[in-house]
C-alpha positions as CSV (number, residue, x, y, z in Angstrom):
1,M,-0.1,-0.1,0.0
2,V,1.3,3.5,-0.7
3,A,-0.1,6.2,1.4
4,D,-1.1,9.7,0.0
5,G,0.0,13.0,1.7
6,S,-2.8,12.9,4.2
7,G,-2.1,9.5,5.7
8,S,-4.7,7.4,4.0
9,S,-3.6,4.8,1.7
10,S,-3.7,5.3,-2.0
11,G,-4.9,1.8,-3.1
12,P,-3.3,-1.4,-3.7
13,S,-0.3,-1.8,-5.9
14,S,0.0,-4.4,-8.4
15,D,3.4,-5.0,-6.9
16,S,3.2,-7.8,-4.2
17,H,6.2,-6.5,-2.3
18,S,4.9,-2.9,-1.6
19,A,2.5,-4.4,0.9
20,D,5.5,-5.4,2.9
21,A,6.3,-1.9,3.7
22,S,6.0,-0.9,7.3
23,S,6.4,2.8,6.7
24,P,4.6,3.9,3.5
25,V,5.6,6.8,1.5
26,G,4.0,10.2,2.0
27,T,2.5,9.6,5.5
28,S,1.3,12.7,7.1
29,D,4.4,13.5,9.1
30,S,6.2,13.8,5.8
31,A,3.8,15.8,3.9
32,A,4.9,19.3,2.9
33,P,3.9,22.1,5.3
34,E,1.1,24.5,4.4
35,S,1.6,26.8,7.3
36,G,4.5,28.5,8.9
37,S,3.9,27.3,12.4
38,A,6.7,25.1,14.0
39,R,6.9,22.3,16.4
40,R,9.4,19.7,17.0
41,V,8.5,16.4,15.2
42,P,9.9,13.3,16.7
43,R,12.6,11.7,14.5
44,E,12.2,8.1,13.4
45,P,15.2,5.9,13.9
46,V,17.2,5.5,10.7
47,A,17.0,1.8,9.7
48,R,19.8,0.1,8.0
49,V,18.9,-1.2,4.4
50,T,20.7,-3.4,2.1
51,P,22.5,-1.9,-0.9
52,F,20.0,-3.2,-3.5
53,A,16.9,-3.3,-1.1
54,A,14.6,-1.3,-3.6
55,F,15.2,-4.0,-6.3
56,R,12.9,-6.3,-4.2
57,I,10.1,-4.2,-5.5
58,R,9.0,-5.5,-8.9
59,S,7.8,-2.1,-10.3
60,F,11.1,-0.6,-9.3
61,R,13.1,-3.3,-11.1
62,F,11.1,-2.5,-14.4
63,Q,11.5,1.2,-14.0
64,W,15.1,1.0,-13.3
65,S,15.6,-1.1,-16.5
66,A,13.3,1.3,-18.5
67,D,15.1,4.4,-17.0
68,A,18.5,2.9,-17.8
69,M,17.6,2.3,-21.5
70,M,16.2,5.9,-21.8
71,T,19.2,7.6,-20.3
72,W,21.7,5.4,-22.1
73,G,20.3,6.4,-25.4
74,S,19.9,10.0,-24.4
75,E,23.7,10.2,-23.3
76,M,24.8,8.6,-26.5
77,E,22.7,11.2,-28.4
78,T,24.0,14.1,-26.4
79,L,27.7,13.1,-27.0
80,I,27.1,12.4,-30.8
81,L,25.2,15.5,-31.5
82,G,27.5,17.7,-29.4
83,W,30.5,16.6,-31.2
84,Y,28.8,16.8,-34.6
85,I,27.8,20.4,-34.1
86,L,31.2,21.4,-32.7
87,V,33.1,20.0,-35.7
88,A,30.5,21.2,-38.3
89,T,30.3,24.7,-37.0
90,D,33.4,25.2,-34.8
91,S,31.2,27.3,-32.4
92,P,31.1,26.8,-28.6
93,F,28.1,29.1,-28.5
94,L,26.2,26.7,-30.9
95,V,27.3,23.8,-28.7
96,G,25.9,25.6,-25.6
97,L,22.6,26.4,-27.5
98,L,22.3,22.7,-28.6
99,G,22.7,21.8,-24.9
100,A,20.0,24.3,-24.0
101,L,17.5,23.0,-26.4
102,R,17.8,19.5,-24.7
103,F,16.1,21.3,-21.8
104,S,13.4,23.2,-23.6
105,G,10.7,21.1,-22.0
106,T,11.3,22.7,-18.6
107,L,8.7,25.4,-19.5
108,T,6.0,22.8,-20.2
109,A,7.0,20.5,-17.3
110,P,4.5,22.1,-14.9
111,L,1.6,21.3,-17.3
112,V,2.9,17.6,-17.5
113,G,2.9,17.6,-13.8
114,V,-0.8,18.5,-13.8
115,L,-1.4,15.7,-16.3
116,A,0.5,13.3,-14.0
117,D,-1.9,14.1,-11.2
118,R,-4.9,13.5,-13.4
119,M,-4.0,10.3,-15.4
120,S,-1.8,7.3,-15.1
121,R,1.9,8.3,-14.8
122,K,2.9,5.1,-16.3
123,A,0.9,5.7,-19.4
124,L,2.1,9.3,-19.7
125,L,5.8,8.1,-19.3
126,I,5.4,5.5,-22.1
127,I,3.8,8.1,-24.4
128,M,6.7,10.6,-23.8
129,R,9.4,8.0,-24.5
130,T,7.6,6.8,-27.6
131,G,7.9,10.4,-28.8
132,A,11.7,10.5,-28.0
133,G,12.1,7.3,-30.0
134,L,10.3,8.7,-33.1
135,A,12.4,11.9,-32.9
136,A,15.6,9.7,-33.1
137,L,14.1,7.7,-35.9
138,A,13.4,10.9,-37.7
139,L,17.1,11.9,-37.4
140,L,18.3,8.3,-38.5
141,I,16.2,8.6,-41.7
142,L,17.7,12.1,-42.4
143,V,21.2,10.5,-42.0
144,A,20.5,7.4,-44.1
145,T,19.2,9.6,-47.0
146,D,22.2,12.0,-46.7
147,L,19.8,15.0,-46.0
148,L,21.0,15.9,-42.6
149,Q,22.0,19.6,-42.1
150,P,22.9,21.2,-38.7
151,W,19.6,23.0,-38.4
152,H,17.8,19.6,-38.5
153,I,19.7,18.7,-35.4
154,F,18.6,21.8,-33.6
155,V,15.0,21.3,-34.4
156,I,14.9,17.7,-33.3
157,A,16.9,18.5,-30.2
158,G,14.2,21.0,-29.3
159,F,11.5,18.4,-29.6
160,S,13.4,15.8,-27.7
161,G,14.0,18.5,-25.0
162,L,10.3,18.7,-24.5
163,V,10.2,15.0,-23.8
164,R,13.3,15.0,-21.6
165,A,12.1,17.4,-18.9
166,S,8.6,15.6,-18.7
167,D,10.5,12.3,-18.4
168,N,12.2,13.5,-15.2
169,V,8.9,14.6,-13.7
170,L,7.3,11.2,-14.3
171,R,10.1,9.0,-13.2
172,Q,10.8,10.8,-9.9
173,S,6.9,10.7,-9.2
174,L,6.7,7.0,-9.9
175,I,9.6,6.1,-7.5
176,A,7.9,8.2,-4.7
177,D,4.6,6.4,-5.6
178,T,5.8,2.9,-5.5
179,V,8.7,2.7,-3.0
180,P,8.2,2.8,0.8
181,R,9.4,5.8,2.6
182,E,12.3,4.1,4.4
183,L,13.7,2.9,1.1
184,L,13.6,6.4,-0.7
185,M,17.3,7.1,-0.2
186,N,18.2,3.6,-1.4
187,A,15.9,3.9,-4.4
188,S,17.0,7.4,-5.3
189,G,20.6,6.2,-5.2
190,L,19.9,3.2,-7.4
191,A,17.8,5.3,-9.7
192,R,20.6,7.8,-10.1
193,T,23.0,4.9,-11.4
194,T,20.9,4.7,-14.5
195,Q,22.2,8.3,-15.3
196,D,25.8,7.5,-14.2
197,T,26.1,4.1,-16.1
198,A,24.4,6.0,-19.1
199,R,27.3,8.4,-19.3
200,I,29.8,5.5,-19.3
201,V,27.9,3.4,-21.8
202,G,26.6,6.3,-23.8
203,A,30.0,8.0,-24.1
204,L,31.9,4.9,-24.9
205,L,29.5,3.3,-27.2
206,G,28.5,6.6,-28.9
207,A,32.2,7.6,-29.5
208,T,33.0,4.2,-30.8
209,L,30.2,3.9,-33.2
210,L,30.6,7.6,-34.4
211,S,34.4,7.3,-35.2
212,R,34.4,3.8,-36.6
213,L,31.0,3.3,-38.2
214,G,29.6,6.9,-38.7
215,L,26.6,8.9,-37.5
216,G,24.0,6.5,-39.0
217,W,25.0,3.4,-37.1
218,A,25.4,5.4,-34.0
219,Y,21.8,6.6,-34.3
220,V,20.6,2.9,-34.8
221,G,22.0,2.4,-31.3
222,V,20.2,5.5,-29.9
223,T,16.8,4.5,-31.4
224,A,17.2,0.8,-30.2
225,F,17.8,2.1,-26.7
226,Y,14.7,4.2,-26.7
227,A,12.6,1.3,-28.0
228,F,13.7,-1.0,-25.2
229,S,12.9,1.8,-22.6
230,V,9.3,1.7,-23.8
231,L,9.0,-2.2,-23.6
232,F,10.4,-2.3,-20.1
233,G,8.2,0.5,-19.0
234,L,5.2,-1.6,-19.6
235,G,6.1,-3.6,-16.4
236,I,5.9,-0.5,-14.1
237,S,3.0,-0.3,-11.5
238,S,0.5,2.4,-11.8
239,I,-0.6,3.9,-8.6
240,R,-3.6,6.1,-8.0
241,S,-4.5,8.1,-4.9
242,S,-7.6,7.1,-3.0
243,V,-8.2,10.7,-1.9
244,P,-11.0,12.1,-4.0
245,V,-9.7,15.0,-6.1
246,K,-12.0,17.5,-7.9
247,H,-10.3,18.3,-11.1
248,V,-10.7,21.8,-12.5
249,N,-9.0,23.3,-15.5
250,P,-5.3,22.5,-15.7
251,F,-4.1,26.0,-15.2
252,T,-6.1,26.3,-12.0
253,E,-4.5,23.1,-10.9
254,M,-1.1,24.5,-11.7
255,K,-1.8,27.5,-9.7
256,Q,-2.8,25.2,-6.7
257,G,0.6,23.5,-7.1
258,M,2.4,27.0,-7.1
259,K,0.4,28.0,-4.1
260,Y,1.3,24.8,-2.3
261,M,4.9,25.2,-3.1
262,V,5.0,29.0,-2.2
263,G,3.5,28.2,1.2
264,S,6.1,25.5,2.0
265,P,9.0,26.5,4.0
266,V,10.8,23.3,2.8
267,I,10.1,23.4,-1.0
268,Q,11.0,27.2,-1.5
269,P,14.7,26.9,-0.5
270,I,15.0,23.6,-2.4
271,M,13.6,25.0,-5.6
272,F,16.1,27.9,-5.3
273,M,19.0,25.6,-4.7
274,A,18.0,23.5,-7.7
275,F,17.9,26.5,-9.9
276,L,21.3,27.7,-8.7
277,V,23.3,24.6,-9.4
278,N,21.6,24.2,-12.8
279,L,22.7,27.8,-13.7
280,T,26.2,27.8,-12.3
281,A,27.5,24.2,-11.7
282,F,25.9,21.9,-14.4
283,P,26.9,23.6,-17.5
284,L,30.3,22.2,-17.5
285,T,29.3,18.4,-17.4
286,N,25.9,18.9,-19.1
287,G,26.8,20.5,-22.3
288,L,30.1,22.3,-22.5
289,L,32.5,19.4,-21.9
290,P,33.1,18.9,-25.8
291,V,34.4,22.4,-25.7
292,V,36.7,21.7,-22.7
293,A,37.9,18.4,-24.2
294,R,38.9,20.1,-27.5
295,D,40.1,23.5,-26.6
296,V,41.8,22.7,-23.1
297,Y,42.8,19.1,-23.4
298,G,43.4,18.8,-27.2
299,H,41.1,15.7,-27.4
300,D,39.2,14.2,-30.2
301,E,35.8,12.5,-29.8
302,N,37.4,9.5,-28.2
303,G,39.2,11.7,-25.6
304,L,35.9,13.3,-25.0
305,A,34.3,9.9,-24.3
306,L,37.1,9.2,-21.8
307,M,36.4,12.3,-19.9
308,V,32.7,11.7,-19.9
309,S,33.3,8.1,-18.7
310,V,35.6,9.1,-15.9
311,F,33.1,11.7,-14.7
312,A,30.4,9.2,-14.8
313,A,32.3,6.6,-13.1
314,G,32.8,9.0,-10.1
315,A,29.0,9.7,-10.2
316,L,28.2,6.0,-10.3
317,V,30.4,5.4,-7.1
318,G,28.7,8.4,-5.5
319,S,25.3,6.9,-6.3
320,V,26.0,3.4,-5.0
321,L,27.4,4.9,-1.7
322,M,24.2,6.9,-1.4
323,A,22.1,3.8,-2.0
324,S,24.0,1.6,0.3
325,V,25.9,3.6,3.0
326,V,24.5,7.1,3.4
327,N,21.2,7.3,5.3
328,S,21.1,10.7,6.7
329,R,18.6,12.0,9.1
330,R,19.2,15.5,7.6
331,P,19.5,15.0,3.9
332,E,19.2,18.8,3.5
333,R,22.4,19.4,5.4
334,F,24.3,16.8,3.6
335,M,23.1,18.3,0.4
336,M,24.5,21.7,1.3
337,F,27.9,20.4,2.3
338,T,28.3,18.4,-0.9
339,M,27.1,21.3,-3.0
340,V,29.9,23.4,-1.5
341,G,32.4,20.8,-2.3
342,W,31.0,20.6,-5.9
343,Y,31.7,24.3,-6.4
344,V,35.2,23.9,-5.0
345,L,36.0,21.1,-7.2
346,L,34.8,23.1,-10.3
347,I,37.3,25.9,-9.3
348,L,40.3,23.4,-9.0
349,F,39.3,21.8,-12.3
350,A,39.3,25.1,-14.1
351,Q,43.0,25.6,-13.1
352,T,44.4,22.7,-14.9
353,D,44.9,21.2,-18.4
354,S,46.6,18.1,-17.2
355,N,44.8,14.7,-17.6
356,A,46.7,13.4,-14.5
357,V,45.0,16.1,-12.4
358,G,41.9,16.9,-14.5
359,L,40.4,13.4,-14.8
360,P,40.5,12.6,-10.9
361,L,38.9,16.0,-10.3
362,L,36.1,15.1,-13.0
363,A,35.5,11.8,-11.0
364,L,35.2,13.6,-7.7
365,I,32.9,16.2,-9.4
366,G,30.6,13.4,-10.6
367,A,30.6,11.9,-7.0
368,S,29.7,15.3,-5.4
369,I,26.9,15.7,-7.9
370,S,25.3,12.4,-6.9
371,F,25.6,13.1,-3.2
372,C,24.0,16.5,-3.7
373,M,21.3,15.8,-6.2
374,I,20.1,12.5,-4.7
375,S,19.8,14.3,-1.2
376,M,17.8,17.1,-2.9
377,S,15.3,14.5,-4.5
378,V,14.8,12.7,-1.1
379,V,13.9,16.0,0.7
380,L,11.4,16.9,-2.0
381,M,9.8,13.4,-2.2
382,T,9.6,13.2,1.6
383,F,7.9,16.6,2.1
384,T,5.4,16.5,-0.7
385,K,1.9,15.0,-0.6
386,F,0.8,12.3,-2.8
387,E,-1.9,14.2,-4.7
388,M,0.5,17.1,-5.3
389,R,3.5,15.2,-6.2
390,G,3.2,15.5,-10.0
391,R,2.6,19.2,-9.9
392,V,5.5,19.8,-7.5
393,M,7.9,17.7,-9.6
394,G,6.6,19.5,-12.6
395,I,7.0,22.9,-11.3
396,R,10.4,22.0,-9.9
397,M,11.6,21.3,-13.4
398,L,11.3,25.0,-14.0
399,A,14.5,25.2,-11.9
400,V,16.2,23.1,-14.6
401,Y,15.7,26.1,-16.8
402,G,18.8,27.5,-15.2
403,L,20.7,25.0,-17.1
404,P,19.9,26.1,-20.6
405,M,20.5,29.8,-19.3
406,G,23.8,28.7,-18.1
407,L,24.8,26.8,-21.3
408,V,24.0,29.6,-23.7
409,I,25.5,32.3,-21.5
410,G,28.6,30.0,-20.8
411,G,29.1,29.3,-24.5
412,W,29.2,33.0,-25.2
413,L,31.5,33.7,-22.2
414,I,34.0,31.0,-23.3
415,E,34.2,32.6,-26.7
416,Q,34.9,36.0,-25.0
417,Y,37.1,35.1,-22.0
418,G,38.1,31.4,-22.2
419,V,37.1,28.2,-20.6
420,N,39.1,28.6,-17.4
421,M,37.7,32.1,-16.6
422,T,34.0,31.0,-17.3
423,I,34.2,27.9,-15.1
424,S,35.9,29.7,-12.3
425,G,33.5,32.7,-12.4
426,Y,30.5,30.4,-12.4
427,A,31.6,28.4,-9.4
428,A,32.7,31.4,-7.5
429,G,29.2,33.0,-8.0
430,G,27.5,29.8,-6.9
431,L,29.5,29.7,-3.7
432,I,28.5,33.2,-2.8
433,A,24.9,32.5,-3.5
434,V,25.2,29.3,-1.3
435,G,26.4,31.5,1.6
436,L,23.5,34.0,1.1
437,S,21.0,31.1,0.9
438,I,22.0,29.7,4.3
439,L,21.6,33.1,5.8
440,K,18.0,33.4,4.5
441,W,17.1,29.8,5.1
442,P,19.2,28.5,8.1
443,Q,17.0,25.3,8.1
444,L,19.1,24.1,5.2
445,L,21.7,23.4,7.8
446,T,19.7,23.1,11.0
447,G,17.2,20.7,9.3
448,F,13.4,20.9,8.2
449,S,12.4,18.2,10.7
450,R,11.3,20.8,13.2
451,I,8.8,22.4,10.9
452,D,5.1,21.5,11.2
453,H,4.3,19.4,8.2
454,G,0.6,20.1,8.2
């Protein structure tokens, strides 16, 4: 049984294991607060879980496999198209613009969140991933017919970006729906490994196919991964809330979600921190790394693949540690400490052009990202009511819009001032903003457990 935000169960899951949960997701003490009153909430003892505990849940096994296929294909696509545009146009700005288009869907994610609270999140996920597969097939046809032009890539990347943001909304909501609360950290860490392994598989496979067989065969691989993602997605459980919800028009429901988030002393600061890292920390590894690989390290596409793989290996180690070792009572505090470490590592990385120093720093950056972002997801999932979960995750994706902004501005800054100055400036600005955020929201360090959850 999976409970909604008010404490009543949402109805039976088709997953036989979910009935074994002793502490369901979204019970009333974990729902997000709607008032500013405060009282001390007794803390539950932190139970020790096995490293792969969440895999006992059938729905999570299918979702992990489906998410892995989706992210593996997506990371292949990112490397292939980023390198193609860099070689074809010789413009870091256009590489940044391409990366930004991959996140164009952040503007429509709140509407997808409304739909996710109205209909089956599983069905919506499958529809979105089918769309991504069709977009990849369209590009494959253009390559096969020798009609591909750079502008085609920007158009298709823009469409894929609409799907990508929606996909993140749905996958996080489904995890919170189907995994017991005491396993959320474990499940979030394991879920993050799909992104980390995707960077390794996608980078190495994408670079190998691109350099040895050409763009066409590389896109055969991308399309195949998307197809398998849809097939595995059919095994995910579909959970509905038992709380009667009166649906009004989607924009009114979106406003309800916004009001809920604005009234939450937990979600407000988390949203800001998400926007901050997307604007100032993620651009290096989520779009501008091809420029760094070529202009700073003198690498070709295979050297870029090596850098991506090392970064992803560090992130994978971080995700596994989060799933199996870290079980913090204060994930928000852990999030802040690891965020500071992330920025410091970016500054150090910007000062070197040596593989012997830069690659280990990339691995550490990957680990710090996993630590920070998994903790952030756990805080959001813990403090959000079931019936608001889709809208909150959808509106939260607006914070990701900081990434396309950071990519476009970063690409322009690199052309003007160089890679090292741009990365250092971004990271220094991020550290200053972190300090100001702690002054405004001291609960980021003291913890949100003392806030009345409503």
